[in-house]
C-alpha positions in Angstrom: -9.9 -40.8 32.7 -11.7 -43.2 34.4 -15.5 -42.5 36.0 -16.1 -43.4 39.3 -19.6 -44.9 39.8 -22.9 -42.1 39.7 -20.0 -39.8 38.3 -19.9 -37.4 35.3 -18.5 -35.4 33.3 -20.3 -31.5 32.6 -19.0 -28.8 31.1 -17.7 -25.6 32.3 -19.7 -22.9 29.7 -17.6 -20.6 28.1 -14.5 -22.4 27.8 -13.4 -26.0 26.7 -13.6 -27.8 29.8 -15.4 -30.4 31.5 -15.5 -31.5 34.8 -15.6 -34.6 37.2 -19.3 -34.0 38.6 -21.4 -36.2 41.1 -25.8 -36.2 42.5 -23.6 -37.3 45.3 -21.6 -34.1 45.8 -21.8 -30.5 45.8 -21.8 -29.6 42.4 -20.6 -26.2 41.2 -22.7 -23.5 40.3 -23.1 -20.6 38.6 -21.1 -17.8 40.6 -18.9 -20.2 41.1 -18.3 -19.3 37.4 -19.6 -15.6 37.6 -16.4 -15.4 40.5 -14.5 -16.6 37.9 -15.0 -14.6 35.4 -15.4 -11.3 37.6 -11.8 -11.2 39.4 -9.2 -8.9 38.0 -6.0 -12.1 37.6 -2.6 -11.2 35.8 -2.2 -12.7 32.9 0.7 -13.7 32.2 2.7 -14.5 35.0 2.0 -14.8 39.0 -0.1 -16.8 41.6 -4.1 -17.6 42.5 -4.6 -19.6 45.5 -8.8 -20.6 45.9 -9.9 -21.5 48.8 -13.3 -23.9 49.2 -12.4 -24.9 46.2 -14.5 -27.4 45.6 -14.1 -30.3 42.4 -11.8 -27.0 41.6 -14.3 -25.6 39.2 -13.0 -21.7 40.4 -9.7 -22.9 39.4 -10.5 -24.1 35.5 -12.2 -21.2 34.4 -9.3 -18.9 36.1 -7.3 -20.9 33.7 -8.4 -20.1 30.7 -8.2 -16.4 31.5 -5.0 -16.1 33.2 -1.4 -18.3 32.8 -0.5 -17.4 36.1 0.5 -20.8 38.8 -3.2 -22.0 40.0 -3.9 -24.0 43.4 -7.0 -24.9 44.7 -7.3 -26.1 48.2 -10.4 -28.2 49.4 -11.1 -29.6 52.1 -13.5 -33.2 51.7 -11.7 -35.3 50.1 -13.9 -37.1 48.0 -13.9 -33.0 45.8 -9.7 -32.9 45.5 -10.0 -36.3 44.3 -12.7 -35.1 41.8 -10.9 -32.1 41.0 -7.3 -33.4 40.9 -8.9 -36.0 38.3 -10.5 -33.2 36.1 -7.1 -31.1 36.1 -5.5 -34.1 34.8 -8.5 -34.9 32.1 -7.9 -31.1 31.1 -4.0 -31.4 30.7 -4.1 -28.4 33.7 -1.5 -30.9 35.4 1.5 -28.3 34.8 -0.2 -25.1 35.7 -3.0 -25.9 38.7 -1.7 -27.9 42.0 -4.6 -29.0 44.1 -4.1 -28.9 47.4 -6.2 -31.1 50.3 -6.1 -28.6 53.6 -8.7 -27.3 55.3 -8.0 -23.0 55.2 -7.1 -23.2 59.0 -4.3 -25.0 58.7 -2.1 -24.8 55.4 0.1 -26.2 55.1 4.0 -24.5 55.1 3.6 -25.5 51.5 1.4 -22.2 51.2 4.2 -19.8 51.7 1.9 -16.8 53.3 1.6 -13.0 51.8 2.6 -15.0 48.6 -0.1 -15.1 46.3 -1.3 -12.1 44.0 -5.3 -12.8 43.5 -6.7 -15.0 46.7 -10.3 -16.1 45.4 -13.4 -18.2 47.4 -16.9 -19.1 47.0 -17.5 -19.8 50.4 -20.0 -21.8 52.8 -23.4 -19.7 52.5 -25.1 -20.2 55.3 -23.9 -20.0 59.5 -24.2 -23.4 61.2 -27.2 -22.8 63.4 -29.0 -21.7 60.0 -31.3 -25.0 59.8 -33.8 -24.1 57.6 -31.7 -26.2 54.4 -29.8 -28.7 56.1 -28.9 -31.5 54.5 -28.5 -34.6 55.2 -25.5 -35.3 53.0 -22.8 -34.3 54.8 -21.2 -33.1 51.3 -24.0 -30.4 51.4 -23.8 -29.6 54.7 -19.4 -28.9 54.5 -20.5 -26.7 51.4 -23.5 -25.1 52.2 -23.0 -24.6 55.8 -20.6 -23.0 58.1 -19.5 -26.2 60.2 -15.0 -25.8 58.7 -14.9 -21.7 59.0 -16.8 -19.4 58.6 -16.5 -16.1 57.0 -14.3 -14.4 59.3 -11.7 -17.5 58.6 -11.8 -17.4 55.5 -11.5 -13.7 54.7 -9.1 -13.7 58.0 -7.1 -16.5 55.7 -7.6 -14.5 52.3 -5.5 -11.9 54.5 -3.2 -13.8 54.9 -2.1 -15.3 52.3 -2.4 -12.6 49.6 0.8 -10.1 48.6 0.4 -5.8 49.3 -1.6 -4.8 47.1 -2.7 -7.9 46.0 -7.0 -9.0 45.2 -9.5 -10.7 46.8 -12.5 -11.9 45.2 -15.2 -13.5 47.2 -18.6 -14.5 45.9 -21.8 -14.6 48.7 -25.7 -13.6 49.4 -26.6 -9.9 48.8 -27.3 -10.7 53.0 -23.7 -11.4 54.0 -22.7 -8.3 52.5 -22.5 -5.8 55.5 -20.0 -8.7 57.6 -18.2 -9.5 54.3 -17.0 -5.2 53.6 -16.8 -4.9 57.9 -14.8 -8.0 58.0 -12.7 -7.4 54.5 -11.9 -4.2 55.9 -10.5 -5.4 60.1 -8.2 -7.6 58.0 -6.9 -5.0 56.4 -8.3 -6.2 52.8 -10.4 -2.4 51.3 -13.3 -3.4 48.8 -12.9 -1.5 45.9 -15.0 -3.1 43.5 -18.8 -5.6 43.5 -21.5 -6.3 41.6 -25.1 -7.9 42.4 -26.4 -10.0 39.7 -30.6 -10.7 40.1 -32.6 -13.9 38.5 -34.7 -10.7 36.4 -35.1 -7.2 36.2 -37.8 -7.1 38.9 -36.4 -9.9 41.2 -33.8 -9.2 43.6 -29.9 -9.8 43.7 -30.0 -13.3 44.9 -25.4 -13.4 44.0 -22.9 -10.0 45.3 -19.1 -10.2 44.1 -16.5 -8.1 46.1 -13.1 -7.6 45.4 -10.5 -5.9 47.2 -7.3 -4.5 47.9 -4.5 -5.8 50.4 -4.4 -1.7 51.6 -5.9 -0.5 49.0 -7.1 2.8 49.3 -11.4 3.2 50.1 -13.5 4.1 47.2 -15.8 1.5 46.3 -16.9 0.9 42.8 -20.1 -0.7 42.1 -20.4 -2.2 38.3 -24.1 -2.4 36.4 -26.4 -5.2 38.0 -26.2 -8.6 36.0 -29.8 -9.9 35.4 -29.5 -13.6 34.2 -33.0 -13.6 33.1 -35.2 -11.7 30.6 -38.8 -11.7 29.8 -38.5 -14.7 27.8 -37.3 -16.3 30.3 -33.7 -17.4 28.4 -30.2 -15.8 29.7 -30.4 -12.2 28.6 -27.4 -11.4 26.1 -25.3 -9.4 29.0 -25.8 -12.6 30.9 -24.4 -14.9 28.2 -21.4 -12.1 27.6 -20.5 -13.3 30.6 -21.0 -17.0 31.8 -20.8 -18.0 27.8 -18.6 -16.5 26.7 -21.1 -15.6 23.6 
């Protein structure tokens, strides 16, 4: 496997895998790995699809936990190409399929209502948010709702998931009410939630939310997860999830 100019191989925490990354495009962050560990997935068989998959990080994390078929969908051609090569590098071609597509216009090869689990780490900021828009269009597309909104993501996820299947997202806590409202609008009942905070003295900056298609009401809030302790090192609880130690 040949790396292109300005590309590198980075280790994926808690796995035997490495992934192709570049400073020129959006790299995976902690939240993607946390989503891959948070969502409940079939272990032996089934079908999983990851939307807004970037360089394929969540698909690779999930492949360490399950033998299910995994489809990764990414709009940006460059990130899709990096994901393809990362799948090949880790010898996951038989399990992970990467698709270069717009989630609002899925190819016919992706069948509605056929997936046991849908995951997504969507753009966090609304299109009109100007505070941190980046001149690098790869970063802008990954971080801002330029090509898809949160509603687009949840509507598509609801159309793809089976009855009683799961939809899991990671986002910012300030969008939690939007997430719950939109999930219910598209018949995804929120069932499990977890907040992640930098440390015990700071507000949460990540929320993980999982819902079930036409599930019964009742939301379980898992204990919050603190990333760093007073010593500035990862907490044991966080390392257990993130590094599997």
